[in-house]
Structure formats: structure tokens, C-alpha cells
ZAMARGU-4260 file (C-alpha; in steps of 0.2 Angstrom, whole numbers, plus 5000, padded with zeros to 4 digits):
<rodrens>
0) 6274/5141/5443 | 6292/5145/5443 | 6299/5157/5452 | 6311/5170/5447 | 6316/5155/5434
5) 6306/5152/5420 | 6310/5139/5406 | 6326/5138/5415 | 6329/5156/5414 | 6332/5170/5429
10) 6316/5184/5427 | 6314/5200/5437 | 6307/5197/5456 | 6287/5209/5451 | 6284/5199/5434
15) 6284/5184/5446 | 6269/5187/5458 | 6260/5194/5438 | 6262/5179/5432 | 6251/5171/5449
20) 6239/5185/5448 | 6237/5180/5429 | 6238/5163/5433 | 6222/5165/5447 | 6212/5176/5433
25) 6215/5189/5444 | 6220/5208/5437 | 6238/5212/5437 | 6241/5230/5442 | 6255/5231/5428
30) 6258/5222/5415 | 6276/5212/5409 | 6282/5209/5396 | 6288/5190/5402 | 6307/5197/5405
35) 6304/5209/5416 | 6305/5228/5417 | 6310/5240/5428 | 6300/5249/5442 | 6303/5260/5452
40) 6303/5259/5472 | 6284/5267/5474 | 6279/5255/5459 | 6283/5240/5470 | 6275/5246/5484
45) 6259/5247/5474 | 6260/5232/5466 | 6265/5222/5484 | 6251/5230/5491 | 6238/5225/5478
50) 6244/5209/5476 | 6243/5206/5493 | 6224/5213/5493 | 6221/5203/5480 | 6226/5187/5489
55) 6214/5193/5505 | 6201/5192/5493 | 6204/5178/5482 | 6208/5167/5498 | 6190/5170/5507
60) 6181/5161/5492 | 6195/5144/5488 | 6212/5140/5498 | 6229/5142/5487 | 6242/5133/5483
65) 6257/5144/5476 | 6270/5131/5472 | 6290/5139/5466 | 6303/5131/5459 | 6321/5138/5460
70) 6320/5149/5477 | 6340/5151/5476 | 6339/5164/5461 | 6327/5177/5471 | 6333/5191/5477
75) 6333/5204/5492 | 6316/5212/5487 | 6309/5192/5481 | 6311/5188/5498 | 6306/5200/5511
80) 6289/5199/5500 | 6290/5178/5507 | 6291/5184/5524 | 6278/5198/5523 | 6265/5187/5515
85) 6263/5177/5533 | 6260/5193/5542 | 6249/5200/5531 | 6244/5183/5528 | 6241/5173/5541
90) 6222/5169/5541 | 6221/5167/5524 | 6222/5147/5518 | 6238/5147/5506 | 6251/5133/5506
95) 6269/5141/5499 | 6279/5127/5493 | 6296/5133/5486 | 6310/5123/5479 | 6329/5128/5479
100) 6345/5119/5475 | 6356/5116/5488 | 6376/5120/5481 | 6388/5129/5490 | 6386/5144/5476
105) 6370/5149/5484 | 6373/5149/5502 | 6374/5168/5503 | 6367/5185/5505 | 6347/5187/5504
110) 6343/5169/5502 | 6355/5162/5516 | 6346/5174/5526 | 6329/5168/5521 | 6334/5151/5524
115) 6340/5155/5541 | 6324/5164/5547 | 6313/5149/5542 | 6321/5139/5553 | 6319/5148/5567
120) 6301/5147/5565 | 6288/5131/5569 | 6276/5136/5555 | 6289/5131/5542 | 6296/5113/5537
125) 6313/5112/5527 | 6312/5093/5514 | 6325/5085/5507 | 6321/5082/5490 | 6334/5069/5480
130) 6332/5059/5464 | 6324/5043/5464 | 6334/5027/5470 | 6340/5014/5459 | 6329/5002/5466
135) 6315/5017/5462 | 6321/5018/5447 | 6317/4997/5443 | 6299/5003/5450 | 6296/5015/5441
140) 6302/5008/5423 | 6296/4994/5427 | 6278/5002/5430 | 6278/5014/5415 | 6287/5001/5402
145) 6275/4984/5407 | 6286/4973/5401 | 6303/4962/5405 | 6316/4974/5408 | 6334/4968/5408
150) 6346/4971/5425 | 6356/4979/5412 | 6343/4991/5404 | 6337/4996/5420 | 6356/5000/5427
155) 6359/5009/5411 | 6344/5018/5415 | 6349/5024/5431 | 6364/5028/5428 | 6361/5040/5411
160) 6343/5048/5421 | 6356/5051/5437 | 6337/5045/5445 | 6330/5063/5438 | 6309/5058/5437
165) 6306/5068/5421 | 6321/5062/5410 | 6316/5041/5417 | 6296/5047/5414 | 6301/5051/5396
170) 6312/5034/5391 | 6300/5023/5395 | 6286/5031/5388 | 6296/5033/5370 | 6301/5013/5372
175) 6284/5011/5377 | 6275/5017/5365 | 6289/5015/5352 | 6295/4998/5356 | 6308/4998/5340
180) 6316/5014/5348 | 6325/5004/5358 | 6334/4996/5344 | 6340/4979/5344 | 6353/4979/5357
185) 6355/4981/5376 | 6361/4999/5375 | 6355/5007/5355 | 6339/5015/5364 | 6352/5027/5370
190) 6355/5032/5355 | 6335/5039/5354 | 6333/5056/5362 | 6313/5057/5365 | 6308/5072/5358
195) 6299/5080/5375 | 6319/5078/5382 | 6324/5088/5366 | 6310/5101/5367 | 6311/5107/5388
200) 6335/5108/5387 | 6331/5116/5367 | 6322/5129/5377 | 6332/5131/5393 | 6349/5132/5380
205) 6339/5145/5371 | 6337/5157/5385 | 6356/5157/5392 | 6365/5171/5388 | 6380/5169/5376
210) 6394/5166/5385 | 6387/5153/5396 | 6379/5144/5382 | 6395/5145/5372 | 6402/5138/5389
215) 6394/5123/5390 | 6395/5120/5371 | 6415/5120/5374 | 6414/5109/5388 | 6401/5097/5378
220) 6415/5095/5368 | 6428/5090/5381 | 6417/5079/5389 | 6405/5073/5403 | 6420/5079/5412
225) 6432/5093/5413 | 6442/5103/5424 | 6440/5124/5424 | 6457/5123/5417 | 6453/5116/5400
230) 6438/5127/5398 | 6450/5140/5401 | 6464/5131/5387 | 6451/5132/5371 | 6439/5146/5376
235) 6456/5160/5374 | 6446/5176/5372 | 6438/5172/5391 | 6445/5176/5408 | 6447/5163/5419
240) 6433/5175/5429 | 6421/5174/5415 | 6419/5160/5416 | 6419/5154/5432 | 6405/5165/5432
245) 6399/5157/5414 | 6401/5135/5425 | 6392/5144/5439 | 6378/5147/5428 | 6379/5130/5419
250) 6377/5123/5439 | 6361/5134/5444 | 6352/5131/5428 | 6356/5112/5431 | 6366/5108/5418
255) 6381/5105/5428 | 6388/5098/5443 | 6406/5101/5453 | 6413/5087/5460 | 6413/5087/5480
260) 6432/5091/5484 | 6440/5094/5468 | 6441/5106/5452 | 6433/5097/5443 | 6416/5099/5436
265) 6402/5085/5426 | 6385/5087/5416 | 6373/5079/5426 | 6368/5064/5420 | 6373/5057/5402
270) 6356/5060/5394 | 6357/5077/5397 | 6375/5080/5388 | 6369/5067/5376 | 6354/5079/5371
275) 6365/5095/5372 | 6377/5087/5359 | 6361/5085/5345 | 6356/5100/5348 | 6370/5109/5343
280) 6369/5111/5322 | 6381/5105/5315 | 6390/5120/5304 | 6391/5125/5323 | 6399/5109/5328
285) 6412/5109/5314 | 6416/5128/5318 | 6419/5123/5336 | 6426/5104/5334 | 6438/5115/5320
290) 6444/5129/5333 | 6446/5116/5347 | 6457/5106/5337 | 6468/5120/5330 | 6469/5125/5346
295) 6477/5109/5356 | 6489/5108/5341 | 6492/5126/5343 | 6495/5127/5360 | 6504/5107/5363
300) 6516/5110/5369 | 6509/5122/5383 | 6495/5112/5384 | 6496/5111/5404 | 6480/5102/5406
305) 6482/5088/5398 | 6493/5081/5412 | 6475/5079/5420 | 6469/5067/5407 | 6477/5049/5399
310) 6484/5055/5382 | 6473/5043/5375 | 6462/5053/5380 | 6465/5070/5369 | 6469/5056/5355
315) 6449/5052/5352 | 6444/5068/5357 | 6456/5074/5343 | 6451/5062/5329 | 6431/5069/5334
320) 6434/5084/5333 | 6446/5084/5314 | 6433/5071/5309 | 6415/5083/5315 | 6425/5099/5304
325) 6420/5089/5287 | 6435/5092/5278 | 6448/5082/5271 | 6460/5089/5281 | 6449/5083/5295
330) 6446/5066/5287 | 6464/5062/5288 | 6469/5072/5303 | 6456/5062/5314 | 6463/5043/5305
335) 6481/5048/5313 | 6474/5050/5331 | 6462/5037/5330 | 6478/5027/5324 | 6489/5037/5340
340) 6476/5033/5352 | 6472/5015/5348 | 6494/5013/5345 | 6491/5017/5365 | 6479/5009/5370
345) 6489/4992/5364 | 6502/4998/5374 | 6495/5000/5389 | 6486/4984/5385 | 6467/4988/5383
350) 6466/4975/5368 | 6450/4976/5366 | 6448/4996/5364 | 6462/4994/5355 | 6455/4982/5344
355) 6441/4992/5340 | 6450/5007/5336 | 6460/5001/5324 | 6447/4990/5317 | 6438/5009/5312
360) 6455/5010/5302 | 6452/4995/5290 | 6440/4984/5279 | 6441/4965/5285 | 6433/4958/5272
365) 6448/4964/5261 | 6458/4946/5253 | 6475/4957/5256 | 6480/4972/5260 | 6484/4985/5247
370) 6500/4995/5254 | 6511/4993/5268 | 6497/5005/5279 | 6486/4994/5279 | 6496/4976/5282
375) 6502/4983/5295 | 6485/4987/5300 | 6480/4968/5299 | 6495/4966/5309 | 6490/4975/5323
380) 6472/4968/5322 | 6479/4952/5322 | 6489/4954/5339 | 6475/4963/5348 | 6462/4948/5340
385) 6476/4936/5350 | 6471/4942/5367 | 6451/4949/5367 | 6442/4936/5353 | 6451/4920/5345
390) 6468/4914/5341 | 6459/4910/5322 | 6454/4926/5318 | 6470/4933/5325 | 6480/4922/5312
395) 6470/4926/5295 | 6475/4945/5302 | 6490/4940/5302 | 6495/4928/5287 | 6487/4941/5276
400) 6501/4956/5284 | 6513/4940/5281 | 6509/4939/5264 | 6509/4955/5258 | 6527/4957/5268
405) 6533/4939/5257 | 6527/4948/5241 | 6538/4962/5243 | 6550/4951/5252 | 6552/4962/5267
410) 6562/4953/5280 | 6562/4962/5294 | 6540/4961/5292 | 6539/4942/5291 | 6549/4943/5304
415) 6538/4952/5315 | 6523/4943/5311 | 6533/4924/5314 | 6544/4929/5330 | 6529/4936/5343
420) 6529/4930/5360 | 6514/4928/5361 | 6514/4912/5348 | 6534/4908/5351 | 6525/4903/5371
425) 6509/4896/5368 | 6503/4884/5361 | 6484/4884/5354 | 6472/4875/5340 | 6477/4886/5322
430) 6493/4890/5325 | 6504/4893/5307 | 6523/4894/5307 | 6529/4908/5296 | 6547/4902/5303
435) 6546/4888/5288 | 6544/4901/5274 | 6554/4913/5280 | 6570/4900/5281 | 6568/4894/5261
440) 6574/4913/5257 | 6590/4915/5267 | 6608/4908/5263 | 6612/4895/5271 | 6626/4896/5283
445) 6622/4912/5283 | 6620/4923/5301 | 6602/4927/5296 | 6598/4909/5298 | 6606/4908/5314
450) 6596/4918/5318 | 6578/4911/5312 | 6583/4893/5318 | 6582/4899/5334 | 6565/4906/5332
455) 6561/4890/5324 | 6569/4879/5341 | 6557/4891/5351 | 6543/4892/5341 | 6544/4872/5341
460) 6550/4870/5358 | 6536/4881/5362 | 6521/4880/5353 | 6515/4863/5349 | 6530/4856/5363
465) 6536/4845/5344 | 6556/4844/5355 | 6563/4834/5342 | 6562/4849/5329 | 6566/4861/5339
470) 6583/4852/5345 | 6587/4850/5330 | 6585/4869/5322 | 6594/4872/5338 | 6609/4863/5336
475) 6609/4867/5318 | 6609/4887/5326 | 6624/4882/5336 | 6633/4876/5323 | 6630/4891/5309
480) 6635/4901/5325 | 6654/4891/5328 | 6660/4897/5312 | 6655/4916/5315 | 6658/4927/5330
485) 6639/4933/5336 | 6642/4926/5353 | 6625/4934/5359 | 6616/4922/5347 | 6626/4908/5353
490) 6620/4912/5372 | 6603/4913/5366 | 6604/4897/5359 | 6611/4886/5371 | 6597/4896/5385
495) 6581/4888/5374 | 6592/4871/5375 | 6593/4870/5393 | 6576/4876/5393 | 6572/4861/5379
500) 6582/4848/5388 | 6574/4852/5406 | 6555/4850/5399 | 6561/4833/5389 | 6570/4826/5406
505) 6587/4828/5404 | 6594/4839/5419 | 6612/4833/5417 | 6612/4841/5395 | 6601/4856/5404
510) 6615/4861/5417 | 6631/4858/5408 | 6623/4868/5394 | 6616/4881/5408 | 6634/4882/5414
515) 6642/4886/5397 | 6627/4898/5394 | 6634/4908/5414 | 6651/4907/5405 | 6648/4917/5388
520) 6634/4932/5399 | 6652/4935/5410 | 6660/4939/5394 | 6646/4946/5387 | 6635/4953/5397
525) 6617/4954/5394 | 6605/4957/5406 | 6590/4951/5393 | 6601/4933/5396 | 6603/4933/5411
530) 6587/4936/5417 | 6586/4919/5405 | 6597/4911/5414 | 6591/4916/5434 | 6575/4909/5429
535) 6581/4892/5420 | 6592/4889/5436 | 6575/4891/5446 | 6570/4875/5435 | 6586/4865/5431
540) 6592/4866/5449 | 6581/4857/5462 | 6579/4842/5454 | 6598/4839/5456 | 6594/4844/5474
545) 6604/4861/5473 | 6588/4872/5478 | 6598/4887/5489 | 6610/4888/5474 | 6593/4891/5462
550) 6583/4905/5476 | 6600/4915/5479 | 6595/4922/5462 | 6579/4924/5462 | 6578/4944/5467
555) 6590/4948/5454 | 6578/4940/5443 | 6564/4949/5451 | 6579/4966/5449 | 6581/4962/5426
560) 6564/4957/5427 | 6558/4973/5431 | 6572/4984/5422 | 6561/4978/5406 | 6543/4982/5409
565) 6538/4964/5401 | 6523/4962/5413 | 6527/4940/5407 | 6543/4940/5414 | 6540/4950/5428
570) 6523/4941/5433 | 6535/4923/5430 | 6547/4930/5441 | 6539/4935/5455 | 6528/4918/5452
575) 6545/4910/5456 | 6552/4915/5469 | 6535/4914/5477 | 6532/4895/5473 | 6548/4893/5482
580) 6544/4901/5496 | 6528/4893/5498 | 6538/4878/5497 | 6547/4884/5512 | 6530/4885/5522
585) 6534/4905/5523 | 6519/4911/5521 | 6519/4927/5525 | 6534/4928/5513 | 6526/4922/5499
590) 6510/4931/5503 | 6520/4948/5501 | 6529/4941/5485 | 6513/4938/5476 | 6506/4954/5482
595) 6518/4963/5474 | 6520/4955/5460 | 6498/4957/5455 | 6502/4975/5462 | 6511/4977/5443
600) 6501/4963/5434 | 6481/4962/5443 | 6477/4950/5431 | 6489/4935/5432 | 6483/4923/5432
605) 6498/4910/5439 | 6501/4922/5454 | 6480/4920/5460 | 6482/4904/5458 | 6496/4904/5470
610) 6486/4918/5481 | 6471/4906/5482 | 6480/4891/5486 | 6491/4899/5501 | 6474/4904/5510
615) 6466/4885/5505 | 6479/4879/5512 | 6479/4890/5528 | 6463/4887/5529 | 6459/4905/5525
620) 6444/4899/5514 | 6434/4916/5512 | 6451/4926/5506 | 6454/4911/5495 | 6438/4911/5487
625) 6441/4929/5483 | 6457/4928/5472 | 6447/4913/5466 | 6434/4921/5458 | 6446/4935/5452
630) 6452/4919/5443 | 6435/4916/5436 | 6434/4935/5432 | 6450/4932/5420 | 6445/4915/5415
635) 6428/4925/5410 | 6436/4935/5398 | 6450/4923/5389 | 6444/4915/5373 | 6439/4898/5371
640) 6455/4888/5368 | 6471/4878/5379 | 6474/4892/5391 | 6482/4894/5406 | 6469/4905/5413
645) 6458/4891/5410 | 6468/4877/5418 | 6468/4889/5435 | 6452/4893/5439 | 6450/4873/5439
650) 6465/4872/5448 | 6457/4884/5463 | 6442/4872/5463 | 6452/4858/5467 | 6464/4865/5478
655) 6447/4869/5487 | 6439/4854/5487 | 6458/4846/5493 | 6454/4859/5505 | 6437/4859/5512
660) 6426/4843/5508 | 6418/4850/5497 | 6416/4843/5480 | 6395/4850/5474 | 6407/4863/5460
665) 6418/4851/5454 | 6406/4843/5439 | 6403/4861/5432 | 6423/4864/5428 | 6423/4847/5420
670) 6419/4850/5401 | 6432/4862/5400 | 6445/4852/5404 | 6437/4839/5394 | 6437/4852/5381
675) 6456/4855/5381 | 6459/4838/5385 | 6450/4832/5367 | 6459/4846/5356 | 6474/4843/5345
680) 6490/4854/5340 | 6489/4858/5360 | 6508/4860/5368 | 6512/4844/5380 | 6513/4857/5396
685) 6494/4862/5395 | 6492/4844/5390 | 6497/4836/5406 | 6490/4848/5419 | 6475/4845/5410
690) 6475/4826/5411 | 6482/4829/5430 | 6468/4841/5436 | 6455/4828/5427 | 6464/4816/5437
695) 6464/4822/5455 | 6445/4828/5450 | 6441/4810/5448 | 6450/4805/5462 | 6440/4820/5474
700) 6421/4814/5464 | 6427/4794/5466 | 6424/4794/5448 | 6432/4779/5442 | 6429/4781/5424
705) 6435/4797/5423 | 6448/4792/5434 | 6455/4778/5422 | 6456/4786/5403 | 6464/4801/5413
710) 6478/4787/5421 | 6484/4780/5406 | 6487/4797/5394 | 6496/4803/5411 | 6508/4789/5411
715) 6515/4797/5395 | 6522/4808/5403 | 6532/4804/5415 | 6548/4805/5405 | 6544/4824/5402
720) 6547/4836/5416 | 6534/4850/5412 | 6528/4851/5431 | 6536/4845/5448 | 6537/4826/5448
725) 6532/4821/5464 | 6515/4831/5459 | 6513/4821/5444 | 6519/4804/5455 | 6507/4811/5467
730) 6492/4812/5456 | 6496/4792/5448 | 6495/4787/5466 | 6479/4794/5469 | 6471/4787/5452
735) 6481/4770/5457 | 6473/4768/5472 | 6453/4774/5466 | 6455/4762/5455 | 6459/4746/5465
740) 6477/4744/5463 | 6484/4750/5484 | 6500/4744/5480 | 6504/4749/5464 | 6499/4768/5472
745) 6510/4766/5485 | 6524/4764/5473 | 6519/4779/5468 | 6518/4788/5485 | 6534/4780/5489
750) 6540/4789/5471 | 6533/4806/5475 | 6537/4804/5493 | 6559/4804/5490 | 6559/4817/5474
755) 6548/4828/5484 | 6562/4830/5500 | 6573/4832/5485 | 6565/4849/5481 | 6562/4853/5500
760) 6540/4857/5498 | 6536/4853/5514 | 6520/4856/5511 | 6518/4845/5498 | 6527/4832/5505
765) 6515/4832/5521 | 6501/4832/5512 | 6508/4816/5501 | 6514/4808/5521 | 6494/4810/5524
770) 6488/4802/5508 | 6499/4786/5508 | 6496/4784/5527 | 6477/4785/5520 | 6480/4775/5508
775) 6491/4757/5519 | 6480/4761/5533 | 6465/4755/5520 | 6475/4740/5512 | 6484/4736/5526
780) 6476/4722/5544 | 6494/4721/5549 | 6496/4729/5566 | 6514/4729/5565 | 6514/4741/5551
785) 6500/4749/5554 | 6508/4756/5570 | 6522/4761/5557 | 6509/4770/5544 | 6503/4781/5562
790) 6524/4787/5565 | 6520/4796/5547 | 6502/4800/5551 | 6510/4812/5565 | 6523/4814/5555
795) 6514/4824/5545 | 6500/4832/5559 | 6516/4839/5565 | 6523/4846/5548 | 6506/4854/5544
800) 6505/4860/5566 | 6520/4869/5563 | 6515/4879/5543 | 6499/4881/5550 | 6491/4870/5536
805) 6474/4870/5548 | 6465/4860/5533 | 6477/4847/5532 | 6480/4848/5551 | 6460/4844/5553
810) 6462/4828/5540 | 6477/4822/5546 | 6468/4821/5566 | 6453/4813/5558 | 6461/4800/5550
815) 6472/4797/5567 | 6455/4794/5576 | 6447/4785/5564 | 6461/4772/5568 | 6467/4774/5584
820) 6471/4755/5592 | 6464/4762/5610 | 6444/4769/5606 | 6448/4786/5619 | 6439/4800/5618
825) 6452/4816/5611 | 6453/4822/5631 | 6456/4803/5636 | 6471/4805/5622 | 6476/4823/5631
830) 6476/4813/5647 | 6486/4799/5644 | 6498/4811/5634 | 6502/4818/5651 | 6503/4802/5661
835) 6516/4797/5649 | 6526/4814/5653 | 6523/4809/5673 | 6512/4822/5675 | 6500/4820/5691
840) 6482/4821/5692 | 6483/4838/5699 | 6494/4841/5688 | 6485/4836/5673 | 6470/4846/5682
845) 6479/4861/5680 | 6486/4859/5665 | 6469/4854/5655 | 6460/4868/5665 | 6447/4857/5674
850) 6442/4850/5692 | 6454/4833/5699 | 6434/4823/5698 | 6434/4826/5680 | 6455/4819/5678
855) 6452/4801/5689 | 6436/4796/5678 | 6445/4798/5663 | 6462/4788/5669 | 6447/4776/5675
860) 6443/4776/5658 | 6460/4775/5653 | 6464/4760/5662 | 6448/4749/5656 | 6454/4753/5638
865) 6471/4747/5638 | 6466/4731/5650 | 6478/4739/5662 | 6478/4738/5683 | 6489/4754/5684
870) 6495/4770/5676 | 6513/4764/5672 | 6505/4749/5664 | 6491/4760/5652 | 6508/4770/5647
875) 6518/4754/5640 | 6503/4748/5632 | 6498/4765/5623 | 6517/4766/5621 | 6517/4748/5611
880) 6504/4751/5600 | 6512/4765/5593 | 6499/4778/5601 | 6510/4789/5611 | 6525/4792/5596
885) 6516/4807/5588
</rodrens>
């Protein structure tokens, strides 16, 4: 039985009880019409007496269970009847089970008084009932469908049904009886709504008051979530009070929910929302969509509700509404709003969303664009595909767009495609150079040719790493510009030559051009060029021993980069600043810098790698792992190919293995690295990092074959400057050691040590000292040389300790213990150090918080191991052996 809420519609109180009597096959005093007829007071009293008398007689023959749903919708008389039943039928075997919605809008009036009364008596019990939990939904679905179900399906089933048993049951029945309705994909089943659900909701909707039904339909067109203000904007013929009442009725009838603490509302769950949309007749839907789209456009200027949702939401809604009108005007406007939504998604970096929207406007199978609009769409799809799927698919679209621009002699269109920053700064297989086609169309010696030559030089420099062609193009551009007055282009040509000479290992040539560019920038202020100059200083000056000068401009670099709101430049600026701070061992400052950068560029792989490395070096393994997982997430979202995301994911795992000694996961990172190493047309910067990471992994795994192959390839990069040169020398030294050539290893590591001191990279200096000493100790048996090497270990230990680098500190201590000239325990070493400092036995006991007898025992052992006859002689023996050089 449902009390006063039959098929989702409010009913008359007495009609409910008449229905109870009919269900019991008992005579009713009055005949109801299903909607309820008004009754006067006398008639009501006569009916209630008849009801109680009938129930008394019936209970003498059988037990009764009366189930009442949605009691919160009852009136005052309805609740008084329930309470009177307890008094009048106290000896009858009747179980009364009632359900109600515990919502704020129902906690008032007769219902609230009724609840308060029930909560004070012993014969009533209140039980909270909720939707099924996720685990309960899983159990129910598995039992009903009876086949293997994916976790993704179960997750979506729970989300789409809100844990409501009826909806879960009907979906599972549909899939069990008709497996084909599940479709071919994981979410295809969501497009099929069980007929039973449609019938139930159709009846409930049909009995709603017209105002409430119209409000529900407008809300559904707005989306699963909406606000009262948005409803009022689109339902302009209704006042706010009527709308608020309609929304309350929608909540009371189980269609809507108010989100806690907000002015927002939502439909109870996804299947209910989709069913309401599907039940809306096409003609009514077309009319409603036309009204809402027109209303939005007419009232756009005063549309205060647009601030509550991203503009992209309204663009997509307008496209949906206009498309649903079924008119040519609607089709044209739907395409316009879809394009606006795609453009906004692209500008916001939501490339996958933008790609899908652009593709909905164009047939990608076209051999070439037929008009300017299609050429533009091919260009935009090419741009989005670069970030989402595949550079080769991206290049196919760009080539079609470029061909259209070339056929129509659209120089601006060709330049836009050729000079994209992503293609100019990333080398990858299948890269196409558009500049050669453009150069053939230009007048030799013209300003346009100089501009294209600069772009061409950048593309050759940053794409495939063809330095000779890049230098030739940039120098040719400077020659042409010498006869023109365009100082800005001349400035940019010099800046790119600075990068070229730096990468090519020509620091003095790079410095000369950098100074020329800085002078030009003072004469012709340009913030974009100045940002590049500050960044170039960060690369060119440290190898020349002028790191402090380079660091002084990093704040200015950040300021210039932030002014452009360019994620690429912002990420590079924070990366360079954090790198300098980490090299100084200023961990807290570096951590703050990286976090500031990640707030603006949350998926910047190089910043994430720096953050993971920082935590690993300090021994904060769990914190480092959290950032490593973020890198791996970006890695999974990145298309296969030679991208920084793939390298940084591997680099994080290698740094972790160095600091923890755990190498179990290193084998799984080798495959993507080997894949990159085997590609052609990969930029040398990416290639050298790939070989370096493979060599380090081989060193940690003691894999001679892997190291041998990578070692030979790494040697070819020594003349270039793609990474800090001491990093390359260090890895070459470790490789030589694994390959059984300790002398060559010592040469490389000694070279790395001298270079790292020029760069003032304190943490790496400590690592190189440790690794160099470890190799020397394993290769030398000379007592004096081993004593000198132990001094390097103590120096590494002191640096690691002062910088808080616990993993390195522990590795150094292990090496010191293993190569100790005296077989002393750690506590005996502490006692010996205090003896050398002049402490008495009593002083040592206080310092180490041990008993005087324990100190005497340790001193006895020290004398035994050193072969000394007294304390002073023991200290002298230890000092001569280099044991006290810490």
C-alpha cells in the first residue's frame, strides 16, 4: 500500500484507507474515485469508526501487515488516524510499516509532530534506510547477470542508479535477458533504458501538476545539475515562488535532490535523468529547445546565471538545443556553438574534448579541404591530435590544411601551420618540414625570407637537431637583416643562435651572441625576447663559472613568463629556478618554487620529476612516490613516442632505485626507453637522455650487455651540451666501472668532479665523490691511497649530512664500515672519536648516555684492535690510518 502517494501523486487521506479495505476484500463505507472526493466531518468520523470496527473483526481471523509509503505527505487527519489505531486496536495483531523521506522540506507541521510522538513511545522503532552501497550493488549485479562483469561496468552501474534497488534490478534483468542490449562497448548499455523503468517513470510524470512537469522538463534540458536562478531565467513566465514550489514537489516525488549547503539541485541519478529526457516527445522537445535557445540569446547580456557555469557548458547546451529544433537554422547555429565550445576547450588545454567536437564538424576522410572553413578545421584537428593521439595522424590533417593554403597562395595560413611552437620544439618520427615549400615562394633577400629562415633554423635546431642547417639558416637570416631596419627579428635570430651554440658545445660563441642580443634588447625593449635572454643566461653562464649572475635574473624570468600566460614558458621558468635551488641544496625553497609552478602547470613533467627527485634525495620515499605516480599518469596519457613524459617516468624510477637500492621495477622501464633509442629522427637532446637513463639502469642492474651498447653511443655526445656535462661524465664513469675498466672510470669521474664544482651543484658533487671513492676502494689495495680515498668518503658524508640527504649518508656510512682499517663497531668508533677529542671516561659516558662500565669495556676493545698499550697511542694509530679524518 502507498499512503497518499499512489504512482507518485498526492491522494486524499480517506481514499487511502478505502484502498486498504479493498485490498483486504472488505466492504468500504464510501466509494472513492481514485483521486479522492471531499468528505465532510460527519462522514469522515463515520468512516473511521467503520474502519476500526472492520479491522477488529478481520484481526480475529488473520494477522495484518499494513505498509504505507511516503508518510511525510500525509495530512493532519491522516496522522491522527494512525495514532488512534494504537489505542483502538491495541490487542489486534497488526504490523504497521511506514516509510518517509527525511528531507528538510518535510520536517514541519503535522508530520514533524507525528515523528516526535513516535520517538517517545516504546512500541515504535525507527530504522534509517539508504540506497545500496557499492559493494552491495556489485553483489546484486553479479548474482543477477551471472557472468563476469568488468569493474568499470559495476562502477558506472552504481553511479547511474544511485544505489536504488529497483533500477539496479531492472538494468541487470535487461542485460541478463537480452545481452545484445549491452552493446559493443563498456558504456553502450547506458543508451538502453529498460522498458519497466520507462513505464514506471512515465506514470509518475503523467500525474504531476503541469507546472511541476514543465519545470522538470526545463531542468532536464539544463542538465543533471542546475540552479533555481537558471530555472527562473528560462521559465520567465513563472515567478520565483511558483518555481520554488515546483522544485519542492520534484524533490517530494523523488525526481530531484538539493545538494547539501548549496543553491544547486540535481536529478537523483543518471538513469532517471536519461529516462525523463527520452520520454519527452520530440515535438515538445523541439519547441522547448527553441524556446530555451532563443531565450538565452535574447537575454545573453543580462544572463546573470552564466557565471555559475563555464561558458563552454552553455555553448554545448545551445548546440544541443538548436540541433534538437530540427530546422536548417537550428543546424547552422548548432554548428556555430559546437565550434565555439571546441575553441574554448582547445584554449583551456582540454585537447581530447576539443578533438571530439572538431571532428563532429568535419569528415576526416576528405582527401583535401573544399573551403576555408574545412581547411581551418583540419588545422585545428591536427593541433589537438598532436596532444591526444598520434603525431602522424596530426601531421596528416596539417598537410591537408597546408595544401589548401598553398593552392590559394595563403602565406599567412602556411606560416601558421609551419611555425607551431609544439612542432618547433619537439622532434619526433614523421616530422614534416613545411618551410622549404614556403621559401621557394619568397623573393630572395626579402624581409619575409629572413623571417621564414629564422623559423626554419629553429625547426632544424629543435626538431631533428640538424645543427649545421640550423646555423646556416640563422646566419643567412642575419645577413639579410643587416640590410633591413627590423632590429626585433635580428634580436630573435641571435637568441636562437645562442641556444644553438650552447647545445653545440661552443660556450664562448654563445656568450658573445648573448651579449649582442642583450644590447639590442636594451635599445629595442621586447619582453618576449628578454624572457629568452634570461633563460639563455641560465644555460650559458653556469659552464663559464658565472652561475650567481645567471641566478640573479631568474625572478625576472618568472615575471616575464607569467605575463605571457604560456604554460610552456612558465614551466621552463619554474624548472630552471628550482634546478638552481636544488643544486644549492636549498630544499625548502626549491620545494616551494616547484609547488608554485605545479599550481599553474599541474602536469608539467619536468617539475614533477624535480619534486620526486627532491623527496627521494632527502629520504622521503612515500612523498617522492606520490609525485612519481603523477608523472606515470601523464606518461599514460601521452601518445607513444620520444616524449619527455616517457623519459621522466623512467628517470623517477631510476632515482628511486639509487636512493633505496630497490631495483625490482627497473626492468619494466627498459622497454619504452629501448623503443625510443631505436627510433630515427629523434632530437639529440631526447636521445642522449634516453641513452643516459639506460646506462644508469644497466649500472644499477649490473647488466654489462646493456651498459656496453649504451656506453658506445653516449661517447658520441661528449662534444655537445644537451645536459649538464658532469652528468654525462659521471654516467660514462659508472659504465666504464661495470665494463671492468676502473682506470677509465676514475678518469671520467674525476672529470665530472671538476666540472660539477664549476656548476656549484653540491648534492651531485657529494654523489660523485661517493661513487668515485667506492670505485677507487674496490680497485686499490695501497694503504696510503685507500686512506686518501676514505677522506673523500668523509667529505661526501659531511656534505650529505649538512644537506639532509639521508639515503646518500647511509650509503657512505655503509661504505666506510666496509672499508674501515679498524674492525670497530659503530659505538666503538664514537668512543674513539671522543677519546681523540680529549674526553675522559666519565665525559664519554655523559655524552653517549651510557654507563662508565660500558665505556671502560669499549676502551678495552679499542686498545685490543689497534694494538696500542694506552689511550693516546690508540688515537695516534687511528689517526695515522685515516680513521679520524672526518
